[in-house]
All heavy atoms as an XYZ file, in Angstrom:
921
protein
N     -28.952     36.107     75.123
C     -27.832     36.647     74.426
C     -26.993     35.540     73.779
O     -26.550     35.703     72.655
C     -27.000     37.471     75.402
C     -25.887     38.194     74.769
S     -26.570     39.565     73.895
C     -25.322     40.697     74.073
N     -26.789     34.453     74.535
C     -26.041     33.334     73.976
C     -26.755     32.735     72.779
O     -26.117     32.357     71.803
C     -25.875     32.254     75.045
C     -24.573     32.365     75.686
C     -24.333     31.186     76.532
N     -23.011     31.418     77.044
C     -22.304     30.584     77.682
N     -22.790     29.410     77.943
N     -21.120     30.876     78.093
N     -28.037     32.614     72.828
C     -28.816     32.045     71.744
C     -28.696     32.922     70.506
O     -28.549     32.414     69.384
C     -30.292     31.927     72.159
O     -30.360     31.225     73.381
C     -31.083     31.192     71.118
N     -28.735     34.215     70.708
C     -28.598     35.141     69.591
C     -27.212     35.021     68.965
O     -27.066     35.024     67.733
C     -28.842     36.570     70.083
C     -28.847     37.656     69.009
C     -29.918     37.376     67.970
C     -29.063     39.003     69.642
N     -26.199     34.869     69.776
C     -24.828     34.713     69.289
C     -24.673     33.404     68.520
O     -24.059     33.363     67.455
C     -23.841     34.764     70.471
C     -22.362     34.712     70.110
C     -21.976     35.889     69.215
C     -21.514     34.694     71.363
N     -25.274     32.324     69.026
C     -25.208     31.028     68.338
C     -25.912     31.101     66.987
O     -25.443     30.558     65.994
C     -25.844     29.940     69.194
C     -24.976     29.493     70.340
C     -25.654     28.371     71.097
C     -24.839     27.964     72.301
N     -25.486     26.893     73.052
N     -27.037     31.790     66.947
C     -27.760     31.921     65.682
C     -26.945     32.734     64.677
O     -26.912     32.419     63.492
C     -29.110     32.601     65.916
C     -30.119     31.681     66.506
C     -31.455     32.361     66.575
N     -32.408     31.520     67.281
C     -33.633     31.864     67.564
N     -34.065     33.066     67.189
N     -34.425     31.047     68.184
N     -26.295     33.785     65.129
C     -25.487     34.627     64.243
C     -24.299     33.840     63.692
O     -23.988     33.914     62.491
C     -25.004     35.862     64.990
N     -23.662     33.052     64.544
C     -22.523     32.227     64.100
C     -23.010     31.158     63.122
O     -22.386     30.906     62.097
C     -21.793     31.607     65.315
C     -21.087     32.706     66.116
C     -20.804     30.552     64.855
C     -20.459     32.230     67.400
N     -24.152     30.550     63.420
C     -24.726     29.525     62.535
C     -25.078     30.101     61.182
O     -24.803     29.503     60.135
N     -25.699     31.276     61.160
C     -26.088     31.913     59.896
C     -24.853     32.295     59.090
O     -24.815     32.125     57.864
C     -26.950     33.133     60.175
N     -23.839     32.798     59.772
C     -22.601     33.163     59.090
C     -21.928     31.926     58.504
O     -21.416     31.946     57.378
C     -21.645     33.874     60.071
O     -22.321     34.991     60.655
C     -20.384     34.344     59.378
N     -21.945     30.834     59.246
C     -21.353     29.581     58.755
C     -22.083     29.076     57.522
O     -21.468     28.627     56.554
C     -21.382     28.512     59.843
O     -20.623     28.915     60.942
N     -23.411     29.150     57.527
C     -24.208     28.702     56.386
C     -23.903     29.572     55.168
O     -23.740     29.071     54.053
C     -25.712     28.719     56.735
C     -26.557     28.519     55.494
C     -26.018     27.652     57.769
N     -23.800     30.889     55.375
C     -23.479     31.790     54.262
C     -22.082     31.504     53.709
O     -21.872     31.496     52.484
C     -23.571     33.245     54.711
S     -25.278     33.786     54.979
N     -21.133     31.271     54.590
C     -19.767     30.984     54.159
C     -19.717     29.664     53.383
O     -19.029     29.546     52.357
C     -18.829     30.935     55.358
N     -20.465     28.669     53.839
C     -20.523     27.381     53.149
C     -21.152     27.528     51.765
O     -20.646     26.992     50.779
C     -21.315     26.373     53.995
C     -21.436     24.962     53.433
C     -20.063     24.329     53.295
C     -22.315     24.111     54.321
N     -22.229     28.283     51.690
C     -22.903     28.505     50.401
C     -21.978     29.248     49.434
O     -21.887     28.903     48.249
C     -24.197     29.273     50.603
N     -21.291     30.270     49.915
C     -20.367     31.032     49.067
C     -19.230     30.135     48.592
O     -18.822     30.196     47.411
C     -19.821     32.233     49.834
N     -18.740     29.278     49.439
C     -17.679     28.340     49.058
C     -18.139     27.368     47.990
O     -17.395     27.048     47.054
N     -19.383     26.902     48.101
C     -19.920     25.971     47.104
C     -20.070     26.668     45.751
O     -19.757     26.102     44.700
C     -21.254     25.405     47.579
C     -21.089     24.419     48.729
S     -22.620     23.868     49.475
C     -23.538     23.267     48.101
N     -20.546     27.905     45.758
C     -20.722     28.647     44.506
C     -19.369     28.894     43.850
O     -19.194     28.678     42.642
C     -21.475     29.971     44.753
C     -21.409     30.873     43.532
C     -22.915     29.696     45.145
N     -18.398     29.357     44.619
C     -17.069     29.616     44.069
C     -16.399     28.330     43.609
O     -15.719     28.296     42.581
C     -16.197     30.341     45.098
C     -16.630     31.771     45.439
C     -15.767     32.323     46.568
C     -16.545     32.656     44.216
N     -16.597     27.255     44.342
C     -16.029     25.966     43.950
C     -16.636     25.454     42.661
O     -15.940     24.932     41.784
N     -17.920     25.591     42.514
C     -18.590     25.148     41.285
C     -18.148     25.996     40.093
O     -17.997     25.500     38.984
C     -20.106     25.220     41.453
N     -17.935     27.280     40.320
C     -17.468     28.172     39.257
C     -16.083     27.776     38.757
O     -15.764     27.947     37.587
C     -17.414     29.607     39.766
C     -18.457     30.472     39.112
O     -19.152     30.039     38.215
N     -18.558     31.707     39.583
N     -15.266     27.262     39.629
C     -13.906     26.880     39.254
C     -13.903     25.722     38.272
O     -12.963     25.548     37.501
C     -13.101     26.511     40.500
N     -14.947     24.909     38.262
C     -14.987     23.741     37.391
C     -15.780     23.960     36.114
O     -15.856     23.088     35.280
C     -15.567     22.539     38.142
C     -14.657     22.043     39.216
C     -14.933     22.282     40.547
C     -13.509     21.352     38.889
C     -14.095     21.823     41.536
C     -12.654     20.892     39.871
C     -12.943     21.130     41.198
N     -16.363     25.124     35.929
C     -17.111     25.375     34.702
C     -16.152     25.766     33.597
O     -15.102     26.372     33.837
C     -18.171     26.490     34.881
O     -17.522     27.680     35.291
C     -19.235     26.085     35.874
N     -16.498     25.421     32.365
C     -15.654     25.679     31.212
C     -15.881     27.109     30.723
O     -16.998     27.528     30.526
C     -15.996     24.690     30.105
C     -15.126     24.799     28.899
C     -15.506     23.751     27.891
C     -14.692     23.910     26.635
N     -15.107     22.979     25.608
N     -14.796     27.809     30.527
C     -14.876     29.163     30.009
C     -14.317     29.132     28.589
O     -13.118     29.132     28.374
C     -14.080     30.124     30.891
C     -14.317     31.559     30.482
O     -14.928     31.838     29.457
N     -13.825     32.477     31.297
N     -15.206     29.095     27.594
C     -14.795     28.980     26.201
C     -14.068     30.216     25.687
O     -13.324     30.143     24.720
C     -16.013     28.717     25.302
C     -16.596     27.340     25.537
O     -15.831     26.448     25.940
O     -17.808     27.161     25.317
N     -14.267     31.354     26.302
C     -13.666     32.586     25.817
C     -12.181     32.690     26.076
O     -11.489     33.440     25.414
N     -11.653     31.957     27.020
C     -10.252     32.097     27.386
C      -9.316     31.258     26.528
O      -8.150     31.546     26.436
C     -10.059     31.702     28.850
C     -10.665     32.686     29.821
C     -10.408     32.291     31.255
O      -9.575     31.411     31.501
O     -11.058     32.867     32.134
N      -9.807     30.194     25.907
C      -8.932     29.273     25.229
C      -9.401     29.064     23.795
O     -10.531     28.698     23.564
C      -8.943     27.942     25.976
C      -7.861     27.001     25.594
C      -7.941     25.787     26.481
C      -6.675     24.998     26.466
N      -6.764     23.816     27.289
N      -8.514     29.315     22.864
C      -8.837     29.085     21.467
C      -7.890     28.019     20.936
O      -6.691     28.069     21.158
C      -8.681     30.364     20.653
C      -9.728     31.406     20.981
C      -9.623     32.619     20.081
O      -9.155     32.471     18.940
O     -10.004     33.696     20.544
N      -8.448     27.066     20.222
C      -7.663     25.985     19.654
C      -7.720     26.097     18.141
O      -8.799     26.165     17.559
C      -8.216     24.609     20.104
C      -7.435     23.486     19.462
C      -8.177     24.492     21.616
N      -6.564     26.123     17.533
C      -6.513     26.204     16.071
C      -6.763     24.826     15.489
O      -6.152     23.847     15.897
C      -5.153     26.732     15.629
N      -7.662     24.756     14.529
C      -7.958     23.489     13.866
C      -7.314     23.507     12.487
O      -7.427     24.471     11.750
C      -9.465     23.285     13.734
C     -10.139     23.070     15.066
C     -11.605     22.789     14.883
C     -12.267     22.582     16.226
N     -13.695     22.313     16.099
N      -6.656     22.400     12.167
C      -6.005     22.272     10.876
C      -6.750     21.221     10.075
O      -6.923     20.093     10.518
C      -4.526     21.855     11.043
C      -3.865     21.670      9.695
C      -3.787     22.883     11.873
N      -7.214     21.615      8.913
C      -7.903     20.673      8.039
C      -6.892     20.058      7.091
O      -6.173     20.766      6.397
C      -8.995     21.372      7.217
C     -10.153     21.829      8.083
O     -10.399     21.166      9.112
O     -10.796     22.832      7.739
N      -6.853     18.721      7.072
C      -5.970     18.011      6.171
C      -6.838     17.211      5.216
O      -7.645     16.400      5.641
C      -5.026     17.085      6.923
C      -4.089     16.359      6.002
C      -3.193     15.407      6.719
C      -2.342     14.685      5.688
N      -1.683     13.538      6.226
N      -6.665     17.461      3.956
C      -7.424     16.738      2.958
C      -6.647     15.490      2.566
O      -5.481     15.566      2.191
C      -7.660     17.616      1.716
O      -8.328     18.805      2.132
C      -8.490     16.898      0.688
N      -7.305     14.355      2.675
C      -6.710     13.086      2.290
C      -7.411     12.616      1.029
O      -8.634     12.562      0.971
C      -6.852     12.038      3.418
C      -6.331     10.691      2.969
C      -6.131     12.507      4.664
N      -6.619     12.302      0.029
C      -7.169     11.811     -1.228
C      -6.746     10.361     -1.388
O      -5.550     10.068     -1.422
C      -6.637     12.641     -2.415
O      -6.898     14.013     -2.160
C      -7.303     12.234     -3.704
N      -7.709      9.473     -1.452
C      -7.386      8.058     -1.590
C      -7.874      7.533     -2.937
O      -8.785      8.088     -3.542
C      -8.025      7.219     -0.473
O      -9.440      7.377     -0.525
C      -7.511      7.619      0.889
N      -7.225      6.474     -3.365
C      -7.641      5.759     -4.562
C      -7.763      4.283     -4.212
O      -6.985      3.764     -3.408
C      -6.623      5.908     -5.699
C      -6.632      7.245     -6.363
C      -5.672      7.284     -7.552
O      -4.854      6.401     -7.770
N      -5.766      8.342     -8.328
N      -8.732      3.626     -4.834
C      -8.877      2.181     -4.673
C      -8.599      1.520     -6.017
O      -9.120      1.955     -7.051
C     -10.285      1.817     -4.198
C     -10.543      2.210     -2.769
C     -11.886      1.695     -2.273
O     -12.687      1.159     -3.019
N     -12.118      1.855     -0.992
N      -7.786      0.473     -5.967
C      -7.413     -0.265     -7.155
C      -7.762     -1.736     -6.966
O      -7.639     -2.283     -5.875
C      -5.916     -0.113     -7.431
C      -5.534      1.274     -7.869
C      -5.319      2.359     -7.067
C      -5.343      1.711     -9.201
N      -5.006      3.450     -7.822
C      -5.007      3.082     -9.155
C      -5.409      1.095    -10.447
C      -4.742      3.836    -10.284
C      -5.135      1.843    -11.578
C      -4.810      3.200    -11.490
N      -8.145     -2.379     -8.056
C      -8.550     -3.793     -8.050
C      -7.541     -4.603     -8.862
O      -7.247     -4.257    -10.013
C      -9.948     -3.919     -8.670
C     -10.354     -5.315     -8.997
N     -10.578     -6.265     -8.035
C     -10.579     -5.924    -10.189
C     -10.933     -7.395     -8.612
N     -10.936     -7.224     -9.928
N      -7.014     -5.679     -8.248
C      -6.145     -6.591     -8.986
C      -7.025     -7.325     -9.987
O      -8.005     -7.976     -9.607
C      -5.462     -7.582     -8.046
C      -4.472     -8.552     -8.696
C      -3.263     -7.793     -9.236
C      -4.032     -9.617     -7.704
N      -6.725     -7.161    -11.263
C      -7.573     -7.725    -12.318
C      -7.766     -9.230    -12.121
O      -6.875     -9.918    -11.604
C      -6.954     -7.467    -13.695
C      -6.876     -6.004    -14.069
C      -6.125     -5.827    -15.381
C      -5.876     -4.357    -15.677
N      -4.987     -4.185    -16.841
N      -8.918     -9.716    -12.525
C      -9.210    -11.149    -12.436
C      -8.161    -11.936    -13.216
O      -7.666    -11.484    -14.248
C     -10.614    -11.449    -12.974
C     -11.680    -10.853    -12.075
O     -11.462    -10.621    -10.892
N     -12.843    -10.590    -12.640
N      -7.840    -13.103    -12.707
C      -6.864    -14.033    -13.289
C      -5.416    -13.560    -13.188
O      -4.540    -14.163    -13.788
C      -7.205    -14.361    -14.758
C      -8.570    -14.998    -14.890
O      -8.964    -15.830    -14.065
N      -9.323    -14.591    -15.894
N      -5.167    -12.501    -12.465
C      -3.788    -12.064    -12.230
C      -3.246    -12.850    -11.035
O      -3.877    -12.921     -9.980
C      -3.719    -10.564    -11.927
C      -3.967     -9.670    -13.113
C      -2.814     -9.646    -14.106
O      -1.699    -10.119    -13.800
O      -3.045     -9.129    -15.210
N      -2.063    -13.461    -11.175
C      -1.498    -14.239    -10.060
C      -0.905    -13.327     -8.985
O      -0.656    -12.138     -9.222
C      -0.411    -15.067    -10.741
C       0.011    -14.228    -11.910
C      -1.237    -13.517    -12.365
N      -0.658    -13.897     -7.830
C      -0.063    -13.157     -6.716
C       1.284    -12.562     -7.117
O       1.640    -11.471     -6.679
C       0.106    -14.065     -5.492
C       0.766    -13.447     -4.268
C      -0.043    -12.260     -3.759
C       0.951    -14.480     -3.171
N       2.016    -13.220     -7.979
C       3.334    -12.721     -8.388
C       3.248    -11.361     -9.079
O       4.241    -10.626     -9.137
C       4.025    -13.733     -9.304
O       3.234    -13.968    -10.463
N       2.080    -10.978     -9.592
C       1.909     -9.676    -10.238
C       1.360     -8.603     -9.294
O       1.058     -7.498     -9.739
C       0.972     -9.796    -11.449
C       1.622    -10.509    -12.605
O       2.837    -10.657    -12.637
N       0.820    -10.961    -13.546
N       1.237     -8.908     -8.022
C       0.623     -7.978     -7.067
C       1.421     -6.701     -6.873
O       0.880     -5.705     -6.409
C       0.398     -8.666     -5.722
N       2.697     -6.685     -7.247
C       3.511     -5.473     -7.120
C       3.671     -4.739     -8.449
O       4.449     -3.803     -8.556
C       4.882     -5.828     -6.555
C       4.840     -6.206     -5.077
C       6.225     -6.318     -4.501
C       6.975     -5.074     -4.771
N       8.072     -4.691     -3.988
N       2.903     -5.143     -9.451
C       2.988     -4.540    -10.779
C       1.740     -3.701    -11.031
O       0.631     -4.220    -11.106
C       3.119     -5.648    -11.823
C       3.320     -5.118    -13.215
O       3.227     -3.918    -13.459
N       3.589     -6.013    -14.139
N       1.894     -2.407    -11.203
C       0.752     -1.492    -11.361
C      -0.108     -1.829    -12.572
O      -1.324     -1.606    -12.552
C       1.241     -0.053    -11.447
N       0.471     -2.388    -13.610
C      -0.307     -2.710    -14.810
C      -1.276     -3.877    -14.586
O      -2.156     -4.105    -15.414
C       0.619     -3.020    -15.987
O       1.374     -4.185    -15.723
N      -1.152     -4.569    -13.469
C      -2.054     -5.681    -13.152
C      -3.328     -5.194    -12.456
O      -4.188     -6.003    -12.124
C      -1.336     -6.708    -12.276
N      -3.461     -3.902    -12.252
C      -4.597     -3.335    -11.520
C      -5.456     -2.454    -12.418
O      -5.003     -1.945    -13.437
C      -4.099     -2.481    -10.345
C      -3.479     -3.283     -9.234
C      -2.148     -3.649     -9.275
C      -4.230     -3.665     -8.128
C      -1.569     -4.392     -8.250
C      -3.658     -4.399     -7.093
C      -2.327     -4.765     -7.172
O      -1.766     -5.496     -6.158
N      -6.695     -2.269    -11.987
C      -7.593     -1.309    -12.625
C      -8.223     -0.448    -11.534
O      -8.492     -0.923    -10.430
C      -8.661     -2.016    -13.467
C      -9.515     -3.002    -12.700
C     -10.396     -3.841    -13.611
O     -10.777     -3.378    -14.691
O     -10.702     -4.972    -13.216
N      -8.434      0.813    -11.854
C      -9.004      1.759    -10.903
C     -10.465      1.392    -10.651
O     -11.239      1.236    -11.597
C      -8.887      3.179    -11.460
C      -9.175      4.335    -10.521
C      -8.238      4.327     -9.317
C      -9.035      5.653    -11.264
N     -10.834      1.219     -9.397
C     -12.194      0.790     -9.049
C     -13.230      1.784     -9.562
O     -14.281      1.386    -10.070
C     -12.334      0.578     -7.520
C     -13.774      0.333     -7.125
C     -11.454     -0.577     -7.059
N     -12.953      3.072     -9.479
C     -13.934      4.068     -9.905
C     -14.202      4.031    -11.412
O     -15.211      4.544    -11.875
C     -13.491      5.471     -9.492
O     -12.274      5.801    -10.131
N     -13.323      3.407    -12.193
C     -13.543      3.316    -13.638
C     -14.189      1.991    -14.052
O     -14.447      1.778    -15.232
C     -12.219      3.504    -14.383
O     -11.348      2.422    -14.106
N     -14.476      1.111    -13.085
C     -15.092     -0.181    -13.398
C     -16.606     -0.030    -13.521
O     -17.214      0.781    -12.822
C     -14.760     -1.206    -12.304
C     -13.282     -1.510    -12.167
S     -12.899     -2.563    -10.752
C     -13.737     -4.058    -11.198
N     -17.213     -0.801    -14.407
C     -18.666     -0.779    -14.565
C     -19.377     -1.424    -13.383
O     -20.455     -1.000    -12.980
C     -19.079     -1.485    -15.860
C     -18.635     -0.707    -17.087
O     -18.517      0.510    -17.037
N     -18.372     -1.408    -18.173
N     -18.793     -2.479    -12.814
C     -19.346     -3.141    -11.634
C     -18.252     -3.239    -10.577
O     -17.068     -3.291    -10.914
C     -19.866     -4.562    -11.959
O     -18.780     -5.337    -12.486
C     -21.004     -4.520    -12.965
N     -18.660     -3.279     -9.329
C     -17.685     -3.391     -8.243
C     -17.009     -4.758     -8.290
O     -17.628     -5.737     -8.709
C     -18.372     -3.186     -6.897
C     -18.872     -1.772     -6.629
C     -19.611     -1.714     -5.301
C     -17.718     -0.789     -6.616
N     -15.758     -4.828     -7.867
C     -15.053     -6.106     -7.897
C     -15.702     -7.134     -6.971
O     -16.266     -6.793     -5.934
C     -13.646     -5.756     -7.427
C     -13.743     -4.427     -6.787
C     -14.943     -3.751     -7.343
N     -15.614     -8.396     -7.379
C     -16.162     -9.496     -6.591
C     -15.036    -10.078     -5.739
O     -14.172    -10.789     -6.237
C     -16.747    -10.561     -7.524
C     -17.428    -11.680     -6.756
O     -17.859    -11.436     -5.611
O     -17.517    -12.796     -7.306
N     -15.038     -9.728     -4.470
C     -13.998    -10.177     -3.550
C     -14.606    -11.197     -2.592
O     -15.549    -10.882     -1.875
C     -13.440     -8.994     -2.766
S     -12.805     -7.668     -3.820
N     -14.052    -12.417     -2.582
C     -14.636    -13.478     -1.752
C     -14.044    -13.557     -0.347
O     -14.472    -14.350      0.471
C     -14.545    -14.827     -2.458
C     -13.115    -15.234     -2.810
O     -12.166    -14.690     -2.202
O     -12.954    -16.085     -3.701
N     -13.047    -12.744     -0.051
C     -12.489    -12.700      1.297
C     -11.441    -13.758      1.592
O     -10.889    -13.791      2.681
N     -11.168    -14.641      0.656
C     -10.113    -15.647      0.864
C      -8.766    -14.942      0.674
O      -8.514    -14.331     -0.368
C     -10.278    -16.830     -0.118
C     -11.627    -17.512      0.154
C      -9.115    -17.807      0.007
C     -12.008    -18.571     -0.839
N      -7.906    -14.991      1.684
C      -6.678    -14.173      1.652
C      -5.535    -14.776      0.830
O      -4.445    -14.997      1.326
C      -6.312    -14.058      3.131
C      -6.830    -15.310      3.736
C      -8.083    -15.648      2.966
N      -5.772    -14.998     -0.459
C      -4.715    -15.520     -1.322
C      -4.043    -14.410     -2.128
O      -2.824    -14.394     -2.283
C      -5.277    -16.582     -2.273
C      -5.720    -17.840     -1.553
C      -6.327    -18.879     -2.490
O      -6.362    -18.649     -3.708
O      -6.762    -19.923     -1.982
N      -4.859    -13.497     -2.674
C      -4.327    -12.360     -3.427
C      -5.104    -11.103     -3.030
O      -6.244    -11.195     -2.569
C      -4.434    -12.561     -4.967
C      -3.583    -13.719     -5.431
C      -5.860    -12.722     -5.417
N      -4.495     -9.930     -3.238
C      -5.253     -8.714     -2.953
C      -6.383     -8.567     -3.964
O      -6.206     -8.851     -5.136
C      -4.223     -7.599     -3.101
C      -3.129     -8.163     -3.915
C      -3.140     -9.635     -3.698
N      -7.531     -8.144     -3.516
C      -8.642     -7.881     -4.425
C      -8.735     -6.373     -4.635
O      -8.722     -5.894     -5.761
C      -9.944     -8.431     -3.853
S     -11.352     -8.233     -4.951
N      -8.817     -5.628     -3.536
C      -8.876     -4.167     -3.602
C      -7.850     -3.589     -2.634
O      -7.805     -3.979     -1.471
C     -10.279     -3.653     -3.231
O     -11.244     -4.305     -4.058
C     -10.385     -2.161     -3.412
N      -7.044     -2.669     -3.143
C      -6.093     -1.957     -2.290
C      -6.455     -0.481     -2.314
O      -7.091      0.002     -3.246
C      -4.625     -2.179     -2.731
C      -4.403     -1.687     -4.160
C      -4.224     -3.634     -2.579
C      -2.956     -1.711     -4.609
N      -6.073      0.213     -1.252
C      -6.372      1.640     -1.139
C      -5.148      2.333     -0.585
O      -4.498      1.820      0.320
C      -7.574      1.843     -0.217
C      -7.976      3.287     -0.025
C      -9.194      3.419      0.873
O      -9.050      3.201      2.095
O     -10.261      3.732      0.353
N      -4.837      3.506     -1.137
C      -3.707      4.268     -0.613
C      -3.983      5.754     -0.734
O      -4.857      6.187     -1.478
C      -2.396      3.881     -1.315
C      -2.324      4.294     -2.761
C      -1.667      5.451     -3.125
C      -2.897      3.522     -3.752
C      -1.601      5.844     -4.454
C      -2.833      3.902     -5.077
C      -2.184      5.062     -5.441
N      -3.217      6.527      0.016
C      -3.369      7.980      0.095
C      -2.500      8.639     -0.975
O      -1.279      8.644     -0.871
C      -2.964      8.437      1.497
C      -3.064      9.935      1.699
O      -3.564     10.630      0.799
O      -2.636     10.404      2.764
N      -3.128      9.189     -1.997
C      -2.366      9.839     -3.074
C      -1.849     11.221     -2.669
O      -1.002     11.778     -3.358
C      -3.224      9.977     -4.346
O      -4.400     10.727     -4.037
C      -3.602      8.632     -4.911
N      -2.356     11.771     -1.556
C      -1.851     13.068     -1.090
C      -0.550     12.915     -0.303
O       0.093     13.901      0.019
C      -2.906     13.799     -0.255
O      -3.233     13.059      0.894
N      -0.162     11.669     -0.014
C       1.107     11.399      0.655
C       2.226     11.546     -0.381
O       2.215     10.857     -1.393
C       1.086      9.980      1.240
C       2.343      9.634      1.992
O       3.378     10.276      1.844
N       2.262      8.605      2.800
N       3.206     12.423     -0.150
C       4.265     12.650     -1.143
C       5.064     11.392     -1.494
O       5.597     11.292     -2.589
C       5.172     13.692     -0.494
C       4.383     14.293      0.603
C       3.362     13.277      1.021
N       5.135     10.446     -0.587
C       5.924      9.235     -0.872
C       5.143      8.211     -1.699
O       5.735      7.281     -2.227
C       6.422      8.602      0.426
O       5.341      8.158      1.201
N       3.823      8.372     -1.806
C       3.020      7.447     -2.613
C       2.036      8.209     -3.495
O       0.828      8.067     -3.364
C       2.253      6.450     -1.718
O       1.416      7.189     -0.821
C       3.169      5.536     -0.947
N       2.541      9.000     -4.449
C       1.637      9.796     -5.276
C       0.892      8.983     -6.337
O      -0.110      9.425     -6.873
C       2.556     10.816     -5.931
C       3.873     10.112     -6.007
C       3.926      9.244     -4.776
N       1.395      7.779     -6.638
C       0.744      6.955     -7.652
C       0.791      5.480     -7.228
O       1.431      5.118     -6.241
C       1.384      7.149     -9.031
C       2.876      6.854     -9.032
O       3.292      5.794     -8.521
O       3.648      7.682     -9.540
N       0.110      4.651     -7.981
C      -0.017      3.230     -7.621
C       1.326      2.525     -7.550
O       1.604      1.813     -6.577
C      -0.943      2.515     -8.610
C      -1.141      1.014     -8.393
C      -1.728      0.744     -7.006
C      -2.027      0.428     -9.472
N       2.184      2.705     -8.547
C       3.461      1.992     -8.531
C       4.325      2.412     -7.349
O       4.982      1.582     -6.733
C       4.215      2.181     -9.845
C       5.411      1.232     -9.988
C       5.000     -0.239     -9.919
O       4.212     -0.703    -10.718
N       5.531     -0.977     -8.954
N       4.296      3.693     -7.002
C       5.049      4.159     -5.816
C       4.549      3.468     -4.565
O       5.331      3.083     -3.692
C       4.907      5.669     -5.652
O       5.432      6.338     -6.752
N       3.223      3.325     -4.463
C       2.640      2.628     -3.309
C       3.064      1.170     -3.297
O       3.480      0.642     -2.264
C       1.119      2.751     -3.338
C       0.428      1.959     -2.258
C       0.508      2.342     -0.924
C      -0.295      0.811     -2.574
C      -0.112      1.611      0.071
C      -0.924      0.078     -1.578
C      -0.832      0.475     -0.264
O      -1.450     -0.257      0.719
N       2.987      0.495     -4.430
C       3.346     -0.922     -4.500
C       4.821     -1.144     -4.192
O       5.207     -2.182     -3.636
C       2.987     -1.495     -5.870
C       1.491     -1.542     -6.185
C       1.266     -1.958     -7.630
C       0.756     -2.483     -5.229
N       5.659     -0.172     -4.512
C       7.097     -0.285     -4.240
C       7.417     -0.246     -2.748
O       8.537     -0.579     -2.358
C       7.868      0.816     -4.966
C       7.900      0.602     -6.460
O       7.652     -0.493     -6.962
N       8.179      1.667     -7.198
N       6.468      0.160     -1.919
C       6.726      0.191     -0.470
C       6.681     -1.193      0.155
O       7.046     -1.358      1.320
C       5.711      1.111      0.264
O       4.400      0.557      0.131
C       5.750      2.527     -0.284
N       6.243     -2.194     -0.592
C       6.130     -3.561     -0.070
C       7.341     -4.403     -0.475
O       7.857     -4.265     -1.584
C       4.841     -4.224     -0.578
C       3.595     -3.535     -0.115
C       2.911     -2.662     -0.948
C       3.125     -3.729      1.182
C       1.770     -2.019     -0.518
C       1.985     -3.077      1.622
C       1.305     -2.225      0.773
N       7.755     -5.294      0.441
C       8.895     -6.177      0.177
C       8.557     -7.234     -0.869
O       9.318     -7.470     -1.776
C       9.333     -6.875      1.483
C       9.938     -5.950      2.501
C      11.316     -5.474      2.076
O      12.053     -6.178      1.416
N      11.642     -4.246      2.442
N       7.408     -7.882     -0.699
C       7.013     -8.934     -1.639
C       5.500     -8.923     -1.833
O       4.780     -8.258     -1.093
C       7.516    -10.313     -1.185
C       7.059    -10.695      0.201
O       5.840    -10.714      0.449
O       7.926    -10.990      1.045
N       5.007     -9.655     -2.835
C       3.577     -9.632     -3.158
C       2.649    -10.026     -1.999
O       1.546     -9.500     -1.885
C       3.457    -10.621     -4.322
C       4.799    -10.595     -4.967
C       5.760    -10.419     -3.832
N       3.086    -10.921     -1.131
C       2.222    -11.326     -0.009
C       1.994    -10.175      0.972
O       0.971    -10.129      1.655
C       2.800    -12.543      0.712
O       4.065    -12.226      1.261
N       2.928     -9.221      1.027
C       2.743     -8.040      1.875
C       1.616     -7.162      1.341
O       0.897     -6.522      2.106
C       4.032     -7.221      1.971
C       5.153     -7.968      2.675
O       4.856     -8.869      3.486
O       6.332     -7.648      2.409
N       1.467     -7.120      0.016
C       0.375     -6.362     -0.596
C      -0.957     -6.996     -0.195
O      -1.913     -6.300      0.147
C       0.513     -6.311     -2.135
C      -0.632     -5.499     -2.747
C       1.852     -5.731     -2.545
N      -1.011     -8.325     -0.197
C      -2.226     -9.038      0.217
C      -2.567     -8.715      1.665
O      -3.725     -8.463      2.001
C      -2.054    -10.565      0.053
O      -1.702    -10.849     -1.300
C      -3.322    -11.303      0.406
N      -1.563     -8.678      2.524
C      -1.796     -8.391      3.944
C      -2.326     -6.973      4.154
O      -3.108     -6.723      5.071
C      -0.510     -8.594      4.738
N      -1.936     -6.035      3.294
C      -2.367     -4.639      3.443
C      -3.660     -4.327      2.691
O      -4.213     -3.239      2.850
C      -1.262     -3.708      2.953
N      -4.152     -5.263      1.895
C      -5.333     -5.016      1.076
C      -6.578     -4.813      1.946
O      -6.698     -5.414      3.009
C      -5.573     -6.190      0.120
N      -7.494     -3.963      1.478
C      -8.727     -3.764      2.230
C      -9.716     -4.889      1.949
O     -10.615     -5.146      2.738
C      -9.371     -2.383      1.964
C      -9.698     -2.184      0.490
C      -8.503     -1.270      2.482
C     -10.491     -0.917      0.196
N      -9.527     -5.600      0.798
C     -10.317     -6.784      0.486
C      -9.419     -7.785     -0.227
O      -8.513     -7.394     -0.963
C     -11.505     -6.445     -0.433
C     -12.564     -5.575      0.227
C     -13.720     -5.298     -0.718
O     -13.535     -4.494     -1.640
O     -14.785     -5.910     -0.518
N      -9.652     -9.056      0.012
C      -8.866    -10.109     -0.621
C      -9.788    -11.073     -1.357
O     -11.001    -11.029     -1.201
C      -8.048    -10.880      0.426
O      -8.941    -11.429      1.401
C      -7.020     -9.993      1.113
N      -9.165    -11.966     -2.152
C      -9.924    -12.979     -2.876
C      -9.031    -14.181     -3.155
O      -7.826    -14.138     -2.954
C     -10.508    -12.420     -4.169
C      -9.474    -11.991     -5.184
C     -10.144    -11.534     -6.484
N      -9.242    -10.820     -7.340
C      -8.383    -11.399     -8.185
N      -8.316    -12.697     -8.273
N      -7.592    -10.660     -8.944
N      -9.661    -15.229     -3.658
C      -8.879    -16.406     -4.040
C      -8.213    -16.147     -5.383
O      -8.666    -15.342     -6.175
C      -9.777    -17.639     -4.094
O     -10.859    -17.410     -4.971
N      -7.110    -16.868     -5.620
C      -6.343    -16.652     -6.846
C      -7.024    -17.280     -8.046
O      -7.646    -18.258     -8.039
C      -4.932    -17.216     -6.674
C      -4.004    -16.802     -7.765
C      -2.530    -17.049     -7.413
O      -2.241    -17.591     -6.341
O      -1.704    -16.663     -8.199
């Protein structure tokens, strides 16, 4: 009788442990149906401009010293020497910088334009 009672308690314990493991594992599974996340698409429009060859650093804040990269026949030759900006890029969808001159006006001096450039070159 004692052996039968021990077996019944053991079997019940094993069942309780198994049920606990199943319920515990269920608690950590992801339920995609309960949570919806709204995704917002933001379109960013950028332009790249090239400081024309032979333009000095002092003209780096003047929009007329640049040419639009997409309108050039060949890509600009930027040697990576950080003397003047070679190619700059900005977000035209940003209301504070809708055009090149607005973007250039955000800089204190021409050397700041060089620091923000995506490519630089020698003067």
